[in-house]
N, CA, C and O atoms as a Tripos MOL2 file, in Angstrom:
@<TRIPOS>MOLECULE
protein
  280   279    70     0     0
PROTEIN
NO_CHARGES

@<TRIPOS>ATOM
      1 N           1.7560   -4.0790  -32.1380 N.3       1 MET1
      2 CA          1.1120   -4.9770  -31.2180 C.3       1 MET1
      3 C           0.5120   -4.1870  -30.0440 C.2       1 MET1
      4 O           1.1330   -3.2640  -29.5170 O.2       1 MET1
      5 N          -0.6790   -4.5650  -29.6580 N.am      2 ALA2
      6 CA         -1.3770   -3.9340  -28.5790 C.3       2 ALA2
      7 C          -1.8640   -4.9590  -27.5880 C.2       2 ALA2
      8 O          -2.2860   -6.0520  -27.9640 O.2       2 ALA2
      9 N          -1.8040   -4.6010  -26.3120 N.am      3 ILE3
     10 CA         -2.2980   -5.5180  -25.2410 C.3       3 ILE3
     11 C          -3.6430   -5.0240  -24.8080 C.2       3 ILE3
     12 O          -3.8840   -3.8190  -24.7220 O.2       3 ILE3
     13 N          -4.5460   -5.9860  -24.5280 N.am      4 SER4
     14 CA         -5.8580   -5.6550  -24.0120 C.3       4 SER4
     15 C          -6.1410   -6.5850  -22.8310 C.2       4 SER4
     16 O          -5.9140   -7.7940  -22.8830 O.2       4 SER4
     17 N          -6.6380   -5.9720  -21.7830 N.am      5 TYR5
     18 CA         -7.0400   -6.6840  -20.5750 C.3       5 TYR5
     19 C          -8.5300   -6.6890  -20.3840 C.2       5 TYR5
     20 O          -9.0140   -6.8840  -19.2690 O.2       5 TYR5
     21 N          -9.3050   -6.4680  -21.5020 N.am      6 ILE6
     22 CA        -10.7660   -6.4420  -21.4110 C.3       6 ILE6
     23 C         -11.3090   -7.7480  -20.8460 C.2       6 ILE6
     24 O         -12.3130   -7.7710  -20.1340 O.2       6 ILE6
     25 N         -10.6260   -8.8210  -21.1800 N.am      7 LYS7
     26 CA        -11.1110  -10.1780  -20.6750 C.3       7 LYS7
     27 C         -11.0000  -10.2060  -19.1790 C.2       7 LYS7
     28 O         -11.8530  -10.7960  -18.5170 O.2       7 LYS7
     29 N          -9.9390   -9.5680  -18.5930 N.am      8 LEU8
     30 CA         -9.7660   -9.5630  -17.1560 C.3       8 LEU8
     31 C         -10.9680   -8.7960  -16.5050 C.2       8 LEU8
     32 O         -11.5310   -9.2540  -15.5110 O.2       8 LEU8
     33 N         -11.3340   -7.6530  -17.0730 N.am      9 TRP9
     34 CA        -12.3390   -6.8700  -16.4730 C.3       9 TRP9
     35 C         -13.7480   -7.5770  -16.6250 C.2       9 TRP9
     36 O         -14.6120   -7.4570  -15.7570 O.2       9 TRP9
     37 N         -13.9160   -8.2690  -17.7000 N.am     10 LYS10
     38 CA        -15.1970   -9.0770  -17.8680 C.3      10 LYS10
     39 C         -15.1940  -10.2140  -16.8380 C.2      10 LYS10
     40 O         -16.2260  -10.4850  -16.2240 O.2      10 LYS10
     41 N         -14.0730  -10.8670  -16.6440 N.am     11 LEU11
     42 CA        -13.9240  -11.9500  -15.6710 C.3      11 LEU11
     43 C         -14.2300  -11.4720  -14.2510 C.2      11 LEU11
     44 O         -14.9110  -12.1600  -13.4910 O.2      11 LEU11
     45 N         -13.7310  -10.3100  -13.9090 N.am     12 LEU12
     46 CA        -14.0600   -9.6970  -12.6180 C.3      12 LEU12
     47 C         -15.5410   -9.4770  -12.4490 C.2      12 LEU12
     48 O         -16.1260   -9.8050  -11.4160 O.2      12 LEU12
     49 N         -16.1470   -8.9060  -13.5000 N.am     13 LEU13
     50 CA        -17.6110   -8.6570  -13.4400 C.3      13 LEU13
     51 C         -18.3800   -9.9650  -13.2850 C.2      13 LEU13
     52 O         -19.3040  -10.0700  -12.4780 O.2      13 LEU13
     53 N         -17.9850  -10.9420  -14.0600 N.am     14 ASP14
     54 CA        -18.6560  -12.2550  -13.9240 C.3      14 ASP14
     55 C         -18.6050  -12.8580  -12.5010 C.2      14 ASP14
     56 O         -19.5120  -13.5410  -12.0260 O.2      14 ASP14
     57 N         -17.4620  -12.5420  -11.8720 N.am     15 ASN15
     58 CA        -17.2200  -13.0930  -10.4740 C.3      15 ASN15
     59 C         -17.7220  -12.1090   -9.4070 C.2      15 ASN15
     60 O         -17.5270  -12.3050   -8.2070 O.2      15 ASN15
     61 N         -18.3890  -11.0230   -9.9000 N.am     16 LYS16
     62 CA        -18.9150   -9.9510   -8.9530 C.3      16 LYS16
     63 C         -17.7270   -9.4030   -8.0790 C.2      16 LYS16
     64 O         -17.8430   -9.2330   -6.8650 O.2      16 LYS16
     65 N         -16.6450   -9.1540   -8.7410 N.am     17 MET17
     66 CA        -15.4550   -8.6110   -8.0000 C.3      17 MET17
     67 C         -15.1940   -7.1960   -8.5250 C.2      17 MET17
     68 O         -15.5420   -6.8580   -9.6570 O.2      17 MET17
     69 N         -14.5680   -6.3780   -7.6650 N.am     18 LYS18
     70 CA        -14.1060   -5.0680   -8.0640 C.3      18 LYS18
     71 C         -12.5690   -5.1230   -8.2930 C.2      18 LYS18
     72 O         -11.8820   -6.0690   -7.9080 O.2      18 LYS18
     73 N         -12.1060   -4.0900   -8.9190 N.am     19 LYS19
     74 CA        -10.6450   -3.9950   -9.1470 C.3      19 LYS19
     75 C          -9.8540   -4.0350   -7.8040 C.2      19 LYS19
     76 O          -8.7810   -4.6290   -7.7020 O.2      19 LYS19
     77 N         -10.4560   -3.3610   -6.7770 N.am     20 THR20
     78 CA         -9.7850   -3.3930   -5.5150 C.3      20 THR20
     79 C          -9.7230   -4.7430   -4.9020 C.2      20 THR20
     80 O          -8.7960   -5.0220   -4.1410 O.2      20 THR20
     81 N         -10.6700   -5.6060   -5.1930 N.am     21 ASP21
     82 CA        -10.6620   -6.9980   -4.7320 C.3      21 ASP21
     83 C          -9.4410   -7.7150   -5.3710 C.2      21 ASP21
     84 O          -8.7660   -8.5060   -4.7110 O.2      21 ASP21
     85 N          -9.1800   -7.4330   -6.6240 N.am     22 LEU22
     86 CA         -8.0340   -7.9840   -7.2970 C.3      22 LEU22
     87 C          -6.7210   -7.6110   -6.6910 C.2      22 LEU22
     88 O          -5.7920   -8.4190   -6.6760 O.2      22 LEU22
     89 N          -6.6170   -6.3990   -6.1880 N.am     23 LEU23
     90 CA         -5.3980   -5.9380   -5.5070 C.3      23 LEU23
     91 C          -4.9860   -6.8600   -4.3760 C.2      23 LEU23
     92 O          -3.8460   -7.3210   -4.3060 O.2      23 LEU23
     93 N          -5.9380   -7.1180   -3.4920 N.am     24 SER24
     94 CA         -5.5480   -8.0130   -2.3320 C.3      24 SER24
     95 C          -5.4990   -9.4680   -2.7420 C.2      24 SER24
     96 O          -4.6170  -10.1940   -2.2850 O.2      24 SER24
     97 N          -6.3760   -9.9060   -3.5520 N.am     25 LEU25
     98 CA         -6.4530  -11.3470   -3.8930 C.3      25 LEU25
     99 C          -5.1540  -11.7560   -4.6570 C.2      25 LEU25
    100 O          -4.5800  -12.8050   -4.3630 O.2      25 LEU25
    101 N          -4.6900  -10.9250   -5.6410 N.am     26 ALA26
    102 CA         -3.5200  -11.2680   -6.3820 C.3      26 ALA26
    103 C          -2.2220  -10.6090   -5.8160 C.2      26 ALA26
    104 O          -1.1360  -10.8220   -6.3570 O.2      26 ALA26
    105 N          -2.3410   -9.8560   -4.7900 N.am     27 ASP27
    106 CA         -1.2230   -9.1700   -4.2200 C.3      27 ASP27
    107 C          -0.4670   -8.3040   -5.1950 C.2      27 ASP27
    108 O           0.7480   -8.4260   -5.3500 O.2      27 ASP27
    109 N          -1.2010   -7.4260   -5.8500 N.am     28 ILE28
    110 CA         -0.5870   -6.4960   -6.8380 C.3      28 ILE28
    111 C          -0.6930   -5.0760   -6.2690 C.2      28 ILE28
    112 O          -1.4850   -4.8160   -5.3630 O.2      28 ILE28
    113 N           0.1030   -4.1810   -6.8070 N.am     29 SER29
    114 CA          0.1350   -2.7800   -6.3030 C.3      29 SER29
    115 C          -0.8960   -1.9540   -7.0800 C.2      29 SER29
    116 O          -1.3980   -2.3570   -8.1300 O.2      29 SER29
    117 N          -1.1800   -0.7990   -6.5200 N.am     30 THR30
    118 CA         -2.0940    0.1350   -7.2060 C.3      30 THR30
    119 C          -1.4430    0.6140   -8.4980 C.2      30 THR30
    120 O          -2.1540    0.9220   -9.4540 O.2      30 THR30
    121 N          -0.0880    0.6880   -8.5580 N.am     31 THR31
    122 CA          0.5750    1.1280   -9.7420 C.3      31 THR31
    123 C           0.3940    0.0960  -10.8630 C.2      31 THR31
    124 O           0.2180    0.4670  -12.0230 O.2      31 THR31
    125 N           0.4370   -1.1970  -10.5190 N.am     32 THR32
    126 CA          0.2140   -2.2890  -11.4640 C.3      32 THR32
    127 C          -1.1830   -2.2530  -11.9640 C.2      32 THR32
    128 O          -1.4260   -2.4100  -13.1600 O.2      32 THR32
    129 N          -2.1430   -2.0400  -11.0430 N.am     33 LEU33
    130 CA         -3.5540   -1.9380  -11.3980 C.3      33 LEU33
    131 C          -3.7630   -0.8190  -12.3950 C.2      33 LEU33
    132 O          -4.5080   -0.9630  -13.3650 O.2      33 LEU33
    133 N          -3.1010    0.2910  -12.1490 N.am     34 ALA34
    134 CA         -3.2150    1.4620  -13.0760 C.3      34 ALA34
    135 C          -2.6890    1.0920  -14.4600 C.2      34 ALA34
    136 O          -3.2880    1.4790  -15.4630 O.2      34 ALA34
    137 N          -1.5990    0.3610  -14.5340 N.am     35 LYS35
    138 CA         -1.0370   -0.1190  -15.8460 C.3      35 LYS35
    139 C          -2.0360   -1.0220  -16.5580 C.2      35 LYS35
    140 O          -2.2500   -0.8850  -17.7630 O.2      35 LYS35
    141 N          -2.6650   -1.9710  -15.7990 N.am     36 LEU36
    142 CA         -3.6290   -2.8130  -16.3590 C.3      36 LEU36
    143 C          -4.8000   -2.0420  -16.9020 C.2      36 LEU36
    144 O          -5.3300   -2.3590  -17.9670 O.2      36 LEU36
    145 N          -5.1950   -1.0450  -16.1810 N.am     37 SER37
    146 CA         -6.3550   -0.2300  -16.5940 C.3      37 SER37
    147 C          -6.1000    0.5460  -17.8360 C.2      37 SER37
    148 O          -7.0290    0.8730  -18.5740 O.2      37 SER37
    149 N          -4.8370    0.8530  -18.0880 N.am     38 LYS38
    150 CA         -4.4480    1.6050  -19.3020 C.3      38 LYS38
    151 C          -3.9190    0.6940  -20.4290 C.2      38 LYS38
    152 O          -3.3640    1.1740  -21.4170 O.2      38 LYS38
    153 N          -4.1000   -0.6130  -20.2610 N.am     39 ASP39
    154 CA         -3.6690   -1.6100  -21.2490 C.3      39 ASP39
    155 C          -2.1370   -1.4960  -21.5230 C.2      39 ASP39
    156 O          -1.6730   -1.6120  -22.6570 O.2      39 ASP39
    157 N          -1.3930   -1.2640  -20.4300 N.am     40 LEU40
    158 CA          0.0350   -1.1940  -20.5750 C.3      40 LEU40
    159 C           0.6450   -2.5650  -20.1450 C.2      40 LEU40
    160 O           0.0300   -3.3030  -19.3750 O.2      40 LEU40
    161 N           1.8560   -2.8890  -20.6530 N.am     41 PRO41
    162 CA          2.4590   -4.1580  -20.2610 C.3      41 PRO41
    163 C           2.7860   -4.2740  -18.7920 C.2      41 PRO41
    164 O           3.2050   -3.2950  -18.1740 O.2      41 PRO41
    165 N           2.6060   -5.4410  -18.2210 N.am     42 VAL42
    166 CA          2.9910   -5.7920  -16.8410 C.3      42 VAL42
    167 C           3.8140   -7.0710  -16.9400 C.2      42 VAL42
    168 O           3.7980   -7.7490  -17.9670 O.2      42 VAL42
    169 N           4.5450   -7.4020  -15.8530 N.am     43 SER43
    170 CA          5.3710   -8.5530  -15.8640 C.3      43 SER43
    171 C           4.5840   -9.8900  -15.8950 C.2      43 SER43
    172 O           3.4220   -9.9790  -15.4970 O.2      43 SER43
    173 N           5.2710  -10.8760  -16.3750 N.am     44 MET44
    174 CA          4.6700  -12.2050  -16.3860 C.3      44 MET44
    175 C           4.4080  -12.7090  -14.9310 C.2      44 MET44
    176 O           3.4720  -13.4740  -14.6990 O.2      44 MET44
    177 N           5.2030  -12.2910  -14.0160 N.am     45 GLU45
    178 CA          4.9880  -12.6500  -12.6550 C.3      45 GLU45
    179 C           3.6490  -12.1320  -12.1660 C.2      45 GLU45
    180 O           2.9030  -12.8660  -11.5180 O.2      45 GLU45
    181 N           3.3360  -10.8900  -12.4640 N.am     46 VAL46
    182 CA          2.0580  -10.3100  -12.1160 C.3      46 VAL46
    183 C           0.9170  -11.0300  -12.7920 C.2      46 VAL46
    184 O          -0.1010  -11.2970  -12.1530 O.2      46 VAL46
    185 N           1.0590  -11.3630  -14.1120 N.am     47 MET47
    186 CA          0.0510  -12.0850  -14.7420 C.3      47 MET47
    187 C          -0.1530  -13.4870  -14.1900 C.2      47 MET47
    188 O          -1.2670  -14.0110  -14.1760 O.2      47 MET47
    189 N           0.9410  -14.0830  -13.7360 N.am     48 SER48
    190 CA          0.8510  -15.4190  -13.1190 C.3      48 SER48
    191 C           0.0770  -15.3480  -11.8260 C.2      48 SER48
    192 O          -0.7610  -16.2100  -11.5610 O.2      48 SER48
    193 N           0.3470  -14.3000  -10.9820 N.am     49 ARG49
    194 CA         -0.3420  -14.1500   -9.7830 C.3      49 ARG49
    195 C          -1.8530  -13.9200   -9.9770 C.2      49 ARG49
    196 O          -2.6810  -14.4590   -9.2430 O.2      49 ARG49
    197 N          -2.1860  -13.0900  -11.0050 N.am     50 ILE50
    198 CA         -3.6050  -12.8170  -11.3330 C.3      50 ILE50
    199 C          -4.2820  -14.1470  -11.7250 C.2      50 ILE50
    200 O          -5.3650  -14.4610  -11.2300 O.2      50 ILE50
    201 N          -3.6510  -14.9120  -12.5990 N.am     51 CYS51
    202 CA         -4.2260  -16.1320  -13.0620 C.3      51 CYS51
    203 C          -4.3690  -17.1630  -11.9270 C.2      51 CYS51
    204 O          -5.3550  -17.8960  -11.8470 O.2      51 CYS51
    205 N          -3.4000  -17.1870  -11.0990 N.am     52 HIS52
    206 CA         -3.5090  -18.0700   -9.8950 C.3      52 HIS52
    207 C          -4.6690  -17.6820   -9.0090 C.2      52 HIS52
    208 O          -5.4540  -18.5350   -8.5940 O.2      52 HIS52
    209 N          -4.7820  -16.4020   -8.7160 N.am     53 ALA53
    210 CA         -5.8490  -15.8240   -7.8890 C.3      53 ALA53
    211 C          -7.1990  -16.1190   -8.4520 C.2      53 ALA53
    212 O          -8.1260  -16.4210   -7.7010 O.2      53 ALA53
    213 N          -7.3440  -16.0410   -9.7510 N.am     54 LEU54
    214 CA         -8.6260  -16.1900  -10.3780 C.3      54 LEU54
    215 C          -8.8760  -17.5730  -10.9360 C.2      54 LEU54
    216 O          -9.9040  -17.8230  -11.5660 O.2      54 LEU54
    217 N          -7.9200  -18.4870  -10.7010 N.am     55 SER55
    218 CA         -8.0000  -19.8550  -11.1910 C.3      55 SER55
    219 C          -8.3200  -19.9290  -12.6770 C.2      55 SER55
    220 O          -9.2730  -20.5780  -13.1090 O.2      55 SER55
    221 N          -7.4800  -19.2340  -13.4400 N.am     56 CYS56
    222 CA         -7.7110  -19.1940  -14.9060 C.3      56 CYS56
    223 C          -6.3520  -19.2530  -15.6170 C.2      56 CYS56
    224 O          -5.2920  -19.3110  -14.9940 O.2      56 CYS56
    225 N          -6.4420  -19.2360  -16.9780 N.am     57 ASP57
    226 CA         -5.2810  -19.2150  -17.7980 C.3      57 ASP57
    227 C          -5.0400  -17.8330  -18.2970 C.2      57 ASP57
    228 O          -5.9560  -17.0100  -18.3170 O.2      57 ASP57
    229 N          -3.7920  -17.5450  -18.7170 N.am     58 ILE58
    230 CA         -3.4470  -16.2010  -19.1930 C.3      58 ILE58
    231 C          -4.3120  -15.7080  -20.3390 C.2      58 ILE58
    232 O          -4.6000  -14.5150  -20.4260 O.2      58 ILE58
    233 N          -4.7310  -16.6070  -21.2200 N.am     59 GLY59
    234 CA         -5.6210  -16.2420  -22.3280 C.3      59 GLY59
    235 C          -6.9910  -15.8430  -21.8730 C.2      59 GLY59
    236 O          -7.7350  -15.2320  -22.6400 O.2      59 GLY59
    237 N          -7.3610  -16.1650  -20.6400 N.am     60 ASP60
    238 CA         -8.6570  -15.7800  -20.1110 C.3      60 ASP60
    239 C          -8.6710  -14.3360  -19.5660 C.2      60 ASP60
    240 O          -9.7360  -13.7970  -19.2650 O.2      60 ASP60
    241 N          -7.4860  -13.7170  -19.4430 N.am     61 VAL61
    242 CA         -7.4010  -12.3960  -18.8730 C.3      61 VAL61
    243 C          -6.7600  -11.3460  -19.7520 C.2      61 VAL61
    244 O          -6.8540  -10.1570  -19.4470 O.2      61 VAL61
    245 N          -6.1180  -11.7410  -20.8230 N.am     62 MET62
    246 CA         -5.4540  -10.7960  -21.7170 C.3      62 MET62
    247 C          -5.4200  -11.3070  -23.1390 C.2      62 MET62
    248 O          -5.5840  -12.4980  -23.4060 O.2      62 MET62
    249 N          -5.2010  -10.3580  -24.0500 N.am     63 GLU63
    250 CA         -4.9490  -10.8010  -25.4170 C.3      63 GLU63
    251 C          -4.0790   -9.7300  -26.0900 C.2      63 GLU63
    252 O          -4.0740   -8.5500  -25.7400 O.2      63 GLU63
    253 N          -3.3510  -10.2410  -27.0770 N.am     64 ILE64
    254 CA         -2.4350   -9.3320  -27.7990 C.3      64 ILE64
    255 C          -2.9740   -9.2140  -29.2370 C.2      64 ILE64
    256 O          -3.1430  -10.2100  -29.9400 O.2      64 ILE64
    257 N          -3.2320   -7.9920  -29.6380 N.am     65 THR65
    258 CA         -3.8320   -7.7300  -30.9560 C.3      65 THR65
    259 C          -2.8870   -6.9470  -31.8790 C.2      65 THR65
    260 O          -1.9110   -6.3510  -31.4230 O.2      65 THR65
    261 N          -3.1760   -6.9610  -33.1070 N.am     66 GLN66
    262 CA         -2.4540   -6.1730  -34.0710 C.3      66 GLN66
    263 C          -2.9040   -4.7150  -33.9810 C.2      66 GLN66
    264 O          -4.0990   -4.4660  -33.8220 O.2      66 GLN66
    265 N          -2.0170   -3.7690  -34.0740 N.am     67 ASP67
    266 CA         -2.3490   -2.3700  -34.1550 C.3      67 ASP67
    267 C          -3.1300   -2.1220  -35.4510 C.2      67 ASP67
    268 O          -2.8490   -2.7310  -36.4830 O.2      67 ASP67
    269 N          -4.0990   -1.2310  -35.3820 N.am     68 LYS68
    270 CA         -4.8430   -0.8940  -36.6030 C.3      68 LYS68
    271 C          -3.9500    0.0720  -37.4510 C.2      68 LYS68
    272 O          -3.3770    1.0350  -36.9400 O.2      68 LYS68
    273 N          -3.8710   -0.2320  -38.7190 N.am     69 LYS69
    274 CA         -3.1230    0.6550  -39.6480 C.3      69 LYS69
    275 C          -4.0770    1.6490  -40.1880 C.2      69 LYS69
    276 O          -5.1950    1.2940  -40.5580 O.2      69 LYS69
    277 N          -3.6730    2.9110  -40.2500 N.am     70 GLU70
    278 CA         -4.5060    3.9610  -40.7960 C.3      70 GLU70
    279 C          -4.0140    4.3930  -42.1380 C.2      70 GLU70
    280 O          -4.6030    5.2810  -42.7540 O.2      70 GLU70
@<TRIPOS>BOND
     1     1     2 1
     2     2     3 1
     3     3     4 2
     4     3     5 am
     5     5     6 1
     6     6     7 1
     7     7     8 2
     8     7     9 am
     9     9    10 1
    10    10    11 1
    11    11    12 2
    12    11    13 am
    13    13    14 1
    14    14    15 1
    15    15    16 2
    16    15    17 am
    17    17    18 1
    18    18    19 1
    19    19    20 2
    20    19    21 am
    21    21    22 1
    22    22    23 1
    23    23    24 2
    24    23    25 am
    25    25    26 1
    26    26    27 1
    27    27    28 2
    28    27    29 am
    29    29    30 1
    30    30    31 1
    31    31    32 2
    32    31    33 am
    33    33    34 1
    34    34    35 1
    35    35    36 2
    36    35    37 am
    37    37    38 1
    38    38    39 1
    39    39    40 2
    40    39    41 am
    41    41    42 1
    42    42    43 1
    43    43    44 2
    44    43    45 am
    45    45    46 1
    46    46    47 1
    47    47    48 2
    48    47    49 am
    49    49    50 1
    50    50    51 1
    51    51    52 2
    52    51    53 am
    53    53    54 1
    54    54    55 1
    55    55    56 2
    56    55    57 am
    57    57    58 1
    58    58    59 1
    59    59    60 2
    60    59    61 am
    61    61    62 1
    62    62    63 1
    63    63    64 2
    64    63    65 am
    65    65    66 1
    66    66    67 1
    67    67    68 2
    68    67    69 am
    69    69    70 1
    70    70    71 1
    71    71    72 2
    72    71    73 am
    73    73    74 1
    74    74    75 1
    75    75    76 2
    76    75    77 am
    77    77    78 1
    78    78    79 1
    79    79    80 2
    80    79    81 am
    81    81    82 1
    82    82    83 1
    83    83    84 2
    84    83    85 am
    85    85    86 1
    86    86    87 1
    87    87    88 2
    88    87    89 am
    89    89    90 1
    90    90    91 1
    91    91    92 2
    92    91    93 am
    93    93    94 1
    94    94    95 1
    95    95    96 2
    96    95    97 am
    97    97    98 1
    98    98    99 1
    99    99   100 2
   100    99   101 am
   101   101   102 1
   102   102   103 1
   103   103   104 2
   104   103   105 am
   105   105   106 1
   106   106   107 1
   107   107   108 2
   108   107   109 am
   109   109   110 1
   110   110   111 1
   111   111   112 2
   112   111   113 am
   113   113   114 1
   114   114   115 1
   115   115   116 2
   116   115   117 am
   117   117   118 1
   118   118   119 1
   119   119   120 2
   120   119   121 am
   121   121   122 1
   122   122   123 1
   123   123   124 2
   124   123   125 am
   125   125   126 1
   126   126   127 1
   127   127   128 2
   128   127   129 am
   129   129   130 1
   130   130   131 1
   131   131   132 2
   132   131   133 am
   133   133   134 1
   134   134   135 1
   135   135   136 2
   136   135   137 am
   137   137   138 1
   138   138   139 1
   139   139   140 2
   140   139   141 am
   141   141   142 1
   142   142   143 1
   143   143   144 2
   144   143   145 am
   145   145   146 1
   146   146   147 1
   147   147   148 2
   148   147   149 am
   149   149   150 1
   150   150   151 1
   151   151   152 2
   152   151   153 am
   153   153   154 1
   154   154   155 1
   155   155   156 2
   156   155   157 am
   157   157   158 1
   158   158   159 1
   159   159   160 2
   160   159   161 am
   161   161   162 1
   162   162   163 1
   163   163   164 2
   164   163   165 am
   165   165   166 1
   166   166   167 1
   167   167   168 2
   168   167   169 am
   169   169   170 1
   170   170   171 1
   171   171   172 2
   172   171   173 am
   173   173   174 1
   174   174   175 1
   175   175   176 2
   176   175   177 am
   177   177   178 1
   178   178   179 1
   179   179   180 2
   180   179   181 am
   181   181   182 1
   182   182   183 1
   183   183   184 2
   184   183   185 am
   185   185   186 1
   186   186   187 1
   187   187   188 2
   188   187   189 am
   189   189   190 1
   190   190   191 1
   191   191   192 2
   192   191   193 am
   193   193   194 1
   194   194   195 1
   195   195   196 2
   196   195   197 am
   197   197   198 1
   198   198   199 1
   199   199   200 2
   200   199   201 am
   201   201   202 1
   202   202   203 1
   203   203   204 2
   204   203   205 am
   205   205   206 1
   206   206   207 1
   207   207   208 2
   208   207   209 am
   209   209   210 1
   210   210   211 1
   211   211   212 2
   212   211   213 am
   213   213   214 1
   214   214   215 1
   215   215   216 2
   216   215   217 am
   217   217   218 1
   218   218   219 1
   219   219   220 2
   220   219   221 am
   221   221   222 1
   222   222   223 1
   223   223   224 2
   224   223   225 am
   225   225   226 1
   226   226   227 1
   227   227   228 2
   228   227   229 am
   229   229   230 1
   230   230   231 1
   231   231   232 2
   232   231   233 am
   233   233   234 1
   234   234   235 1
   235   235   236 2
   236   235   237 am
   237   237   238 1
   238   238   239 1
   239   239   240 2
   240   239   241 am
   241   241   242 1
   242   242   243 1
   243   243   244 2
   244   243   245 am
   245   245   246 1
   246   246   247 1
   247   247   248 2
   248   247   249 am
   249   249   250 1
   250   250   251 1
   251   251   252 2
   252   251   253 am
   253   253   254 1
   254   254   255 1
   255   255   256 2
   256   255   257 am
   257   257   258 1
   258   258   259 1
   259   259   260 2
   260   259   261 am
   261   261   262 1
   262   262   263 1
   263   263   264 2
   264   263   265 am
   265   265   266 1
   266   266   267 1
   267   267   268 2
   268   267   269 am
   269   269   270 1
   270   270   271 1
   271   271   272 2
   272   271   273 am
   273   273   274 1
   274   274   275 1
   275   275   276 2
   276   275   277 am
   277   277   278 1
   278   278   279 1
   279   279   280 2
@<TRIPOS>SUBSTRUCTURE
     1 MET1         2 RESIDUE 1 A MET
     2 ALA2         6 RESIDUE 1 A ALA
     3 ILE3        10 RESIDUE 1 A ILE
     4 SER4        14 RESIDUE 1 A SER
     5 TYR5        18 RESIDUE 1 A TYR
     6 ILE6        22 RESIDUE 1 A ILE
     7 LYS7        26 RESIDUE 1 A LYS
     8 LEU8        30 RESIDUE 1 A LEU
     9 TRP9        34 RESIDUE 1 A TRP
    10 LYS10       38 RESIDUE 1 A LYS
    11 LEU11       42 RESIDUE 1 A LEU
    12 LEU12       46 RESIDUE 1 A LEU
    13 LEU13       50 RESIDUE 1 A LEU
    14 ASP14       54 RESIDUE 1 A ASP
    15 ASN15       58 RESIDUE 1 A ASN
    16 LYS16       62 RESIDUE 1 A LYS
    17 MET17       66 RESIDUE 1 A MET
    18 LYS18       70 RESIDUE 1 A LYS
    19 LYS19       74 RESIDUE 1 A LYS
    20 THR20       78 RESIDUE 1 A THR
    21 ASP21       82 RESIDUE 1 A ASP
    22 LEU22       86 RESIDUE 1 A LEU
    23 LEU23       90 RESIDUE 1 A LEU
    24 SER24       94 RESIDUE 1 A SER
    25 LEU25       98 RESIDUE 1 A LEU
    26 ALA26      102 RESIDUE 1 A ALA
    27 ASP27      106 RESIDUE 1 A ASP
    28 ILE28      110 RESIDUE 1 A ILE
    29 SER29      114 RESIDUE 1 A SER
    30 THR30      118 RESIDUE 1 A THR
    31 THR31      122 RESIDUE 1 A THR
    32 THR32      126 RESIDUE 1 A THR
    33 LEU33      130 RESIDUE 1 A LEU
    34 ALA34      134 RESIDUE 1 A ALA
    35 LYS35      138 RESIDUE 1 A LYS
    36 LEU36      142 RESIDUE 1 A LEU
    37 SER37      146 RESIDUE 1 A SER
    38 LYS38      150 RESIDUE 1 A LYS
    39 ASP39      154 RESIDUE 1 A ASP
    40 LEU40      158 RESIDUE 1 A LEU
    41 PRO41      162 RESIDUE 1 A PRO
    42 VAL42      166 RESIDUE 1 A VAL
    43 SER43      170 RESIDUE 1 A SER
    44 MET44      174 RESIDUE 1 A MET
    45 GLU45      178 RESIDUE 1 A GLU
    46 VAL46      182 RESIDUE 1 A VAL
    47 MET47      186 RESIDUE 1 A MET
    48 SER48      190 RESIDUE 1 A SER
    49 ARG49      194 RESIDUE 1 A ARG
    50 ILE50      198 RESIDUE 1 A ILE
    51 CYS51      202 RESIDUE 1 A CYS
    52 HIS52      206 RESIDUE 1 A HIS
    53 ALA53      210 RESIDUE 1 A ALA
    54 LEU54      214 RESIDUE 1 A LEU
    55 SER55      218 RESIDUE 1 A SER
    56 CYS56      222 RESIDUE 1 A CYS
    57 ASP57      226 RESIDUE 1 A ASP
    58 ILE58      230 RESIDUE 1 A ILE
    59 GLY59      234 RESIDUE 1 A GLY
    60 ASP60      238 RESIDUE 1 A ASP
    61 VAL61      242 RESIDUE 1 A VAL
    62 MET62      246 RESIDUE 1 A MET
    63 GLU63      250 RESIDUE 1 A GLU
    64 ILE64      254 RESIDUE 1 A ILE
    65 THR65      258 RESIDUE 1 A THR
    66 GLN66      262 RESIDUE 1 A GLN
    67 ASP67      266 RESIDUE 1 A ASP
    68 LYS68      270 RESIDUE 1 A LYS
    69 LYS69      274 RESIDUE 1 A LYS
    70 GLU70      278 RESIDUE 1 A GLU
């Protein structure tokens, strides 16, 4: 299973926001932002704050996909 936050970055672009805007709006740390940027797991509390700050649902900012088998 792999996590992707590409939807979050697209949503920020659509709202003409930068990643640094998300830091203050959702009250997340730079460490958490780095995890998001690397598609690493973050807590549901963080995801809840992001969704609340952007007035969206969790499916609007992330998705879980199957790992590609080689």
